[in-house]
N, C-alpha and C positions, 0 to 999 in steps of 0.2 A: 600202635594205636594212637599214641599221643601226637605223632607226626601227622597222622591222618586227620585227627581232630583239629590240629592247628591249621592244616591246609583247608579244611572245610570252613573254619572260622574266617580265614582270609578270603575265600571265595564268596562266602555270604556277605562279608564286609564290602567287598568290591561290588557285589550286586546291589547292595543297599546304596552305596555312593552313586552308582550309575543311575539307579532309579530316582534318587533325589535330584540328580542333575537333570534328568529328563523331565521330572515334575517341575523344576524351576524354570526350565526352558518353555514348558507348555503353559505355565501359569501366566495369566494376563499381566501385562506390564504394569497396569495400575496397582496390582497387589504387591509388586516389588518396589515401585518407586512412585512418589507423589510429587516429583519435581517436574515442572514445565519451564523450559528455558525460552525466553522471549528475546529475539535478536532483530533489531531494526536498524535502518541506516543511521539514525541519530536520535538521541533522547532530548536534544535541545530544540530541534525543529518542531513546531507545534503539531504538524500533521503526524509525524512519526511518534512524537511524544504521546499523543492521544491514542495511537495504536497500542503502545506499550502499556499505558494506564488502563485502557479498556480491557486488554487481555489479562493484565494482572488482577484487576478487580474481579472479573468473572471467574478466573482460576481459583481465587481465594474463596469465593462464595461456594464453589463446587468442591472445596476441600483440598486444593493443591497448594504446594509451595512453589515459589517462582524465583527465577533469577533473570534480570534484565541486562542486556548488553547492546552496544551499538557497534556496527562494523565500519561506519563512516564511508560507505560505498567503496570499500577496499576489499576486493575478493580474497586476498591473502589473509587479512585480519579476520574476515568472515570464516574462512577455513579453520583458523586457529580456534575461534569461538565455538564452532561446531565440534571440533575435537574436544574442547573443554566440556561441552554438554555430554558427549559420549563418555568421557572419563568420569563425569559425575553421575553416570547411570541415569540420565534424565529419562522420564517417561515419554516425553515428546518435545519437539522443538516447534515454536511458532516463529516463522522467518519472513521478513520483508527483505528480499535478497539483493545482492550487490551486482547483479548482471545476469541476463537471461542465459548466456552461454557459460560465463565464468563460474556460475554457482552449481552447475550440474554435478560435477565430480564430488563436491562436498556433500550435497544432498544424497547422492547415491551411497557415499561412505557411511553416512548416518543410518540410512535405511538398512544397509548390510550389517551394521552393528546392532540392529534391533531397536533403533530410536526413530520412530516415524516423524516425518517433517510435514508441517502444515504451512503452506505458503499463503501469505496475504499480500494484497496490493499489487505485487509484481509477479508475473509468471516466469517460468524457465522454459527453455527451448526444447524440452523433451517431455514425454509422458511416461508414467510408470515409476518415476523416481520418488516423487512426493505422494503422500497419502491424499492430499487435497491441494488444489490451487484455487484459492478464493480471491477473486479480483473484482474490481469495479468494472462495470460495462463501459469501458473507456470510449468506445466508438459511439455508443448511444449518447453518452454525456457530451462528447465533443460536438455531435450534431446539434444538441440543444444549445450549447454555447455559441456555435457558429451561426445558428439561425437568429439568436438574439443580437449578435454582432451585425449581421447583414441587415436586420430590420432597423437597427439604430443608425447604421451608417448610410444606407440607401445607395450611395455612390462614393467614389474616391479611392485614394491609395492607402495601403495599410502595410504594417510590419507584422510578421509572425515570429514569435519567440518560441523556440523549440527546446524541449528538455534534452537530457543526455542522449546522444544519438544511439548509444548501445542499449538503451532502455526500451524494451518492447512497448511500454506505455507511451513513450514519447512518439513513437512511430504511429501507433494506433490513433492517438489523439490528433496528430497532424493530418492523418488520412481522413478522419471524421470531419475535421474543419474543412478540408478542401472538397470533400464530396458534397458539401453544402455551398461553400463560398464560390466554387468554380462554376456554379450555375448562374451566377450574377455577373454578367459582362461589365456592369458599371463599377464593379469592385476590382481593383488592380493591386496585386501584391508586388511591392517594390523591393522587398528584402525578406529573406527567411534565414534566420541565424540561430544557432544553438547557444543558449546561455547556461546550459548544464544545470537547470533547475535553480540557479543561483541569482540572488537579488543584485549583488554588486555587478556581476557580468551583464545582467539585463539592463541595469542603469547605464553602463558604459556603451553597450550596443545601441540602446535607444538614443543616447546623445549623438553618437556617430551618424545614425540613420537620419536623425532630425537635421543634421548639418547637410547631409547629402540630398535629402528629400524633405525639405521644409513643408511640402504640400501634404504630407501624410495626415490622414483623418482618423486612423484607427490603429490599435495594437491588440492583437489577439495572442494570448500567452498560454503555454501548455501547463502552467501551474500558477497559483496565486503569488508565490514568492517572486517569480519573474515579473508578474503583472505589477507588483508593488515597486519593483526596481524601475519599471517603465514609467509608472506614475510619478516617482520622484524626479526622473529626468524631465518629464513633461512639465512638471511644476516649476523646475528650475529654469525652463525655457519659456515660461509664461504661457504654456499651451493647455488651457483648460477646456479646449474645444475638441479634444481627441477622444474617441470612443475606446474604452479599454474593457476587455473581457478576459477573465482568468479561468482557472480550473482548480478545484479542491474544496472550496467552501470554508475558508479560514475566517477567524474572527477579524483579522486585518482587512480582508476583502469585504466582509460585512460592513465594517465601519466606513470603508472607502465608498461603498455603494450608497450608504445612508447620507454621506456628506457630498455626494454628487461627483466624486472623483473617478468613479468606476461604474460601468454600465451593469455588469452582471458577472457572476461566477457560476461554476458547476460544482455542486456538492457531491463528493464521493464519501459515503458514510464510514469513515475510517474507524471510529470507535466501535460501531456495531459490527463491522466486518471482523475486527479482532475478537470481539466477544463471541461471535458465532463460530469462529475458528476454534476457540477454546471449548465450546459446546460440542463441536465435532470431535475434538480430541477426547473429551470425556466419554462420548458414545463409542469411539473406536477402542479405547482402552478397556471398556467394560464389556463390549460385545465382539470385538475383533473386526468391526467394519463401521463405516460412517453412515451407510445407507444412502449415500449420495454419489454422483459421478465425480471423477477426480477434479475436473474443471467446473467451477461454479462462478456465475456472474451476478453481481448486485447492481441494480439500476442506480443511476445518478439522478440528481434533481437540479433544475435551474433555480438559481437564487437571484432575485432582483429586488427592486424597492418594495415590491408587494409582500415579500415574505422574509425579509432580513431580520425582522423582530423575533422570528422563531429560530434563528440560527445561532448556535453556540457550540464551540468545541467540536466542530465537524459533525454535528448532529442537528437534525431538524425536529424541534419539539412539535407536539400535536397542536393543531390550531385551537385557540381558546374557544370555549363553548359560546354560542350565540346568546346574547342577552335575552332573558325571558320577556315575552310579550305581555306578561301579566303585570 
């Protein structure tokens, strides 16, 4: 009788353990963890820094803890950071990834470990791995920048500075540029080179192109960082007559436009994008779904002399109210 009672106790105990395990697995992640891990390419770069700050601020308002990391565009380091997030039992990961193809395996690994990944800024080359891929409408933004560039140049030779070739955004922006610029026969591209999103590389490339093609009248760049490198090279050569257009909507670009060194840039709302991603995380953790398709696009905005006063930290403030006529 005692042996039977002991066996029943063991069976009941095992059943209780199993039921608790099933309950824990079924319980929403938000109830088990309040940690959101934010991983961006860099915390020093203003664009990525604003992504991280925006995500962190919104997460804290919604009651989450945060950890911020940067992968420095190193897919191996990114993989290690995602493993860290998994080990810390993160509720979710906000990720601006280190490569469309190179990031897939790590994103899938996080998903399989029960940690949903919400991508911002850059997409990956597969669907179904991430819960959300929230990116700027890079093509739409590029056509805005290209049209402003074409209108300002009218005719002449130009240099295109491209971002990292493995980055989907670099390819999409370049395609958007050319879908507009190639319609203008009076515009002639004399060089197209990748500066890998880097200011120093853009400076060096622009210097070399100026020597080979002193006739250039324009530089169109896939981001503001490269545009600023081009401006520095143009200034060093005494070329204040060259039209420069960038992409991102940085404070540096704003200041360059206001001082006449740059024609325009294209704002992609980095801060709002990161905040919205956190809002989708919160909805997903509470309901099990985002209520949105996996891939989401946020429109970009042209920034020129007319609206630079409203631009700060990759966000466009509302226009001030018109003065009262009374």
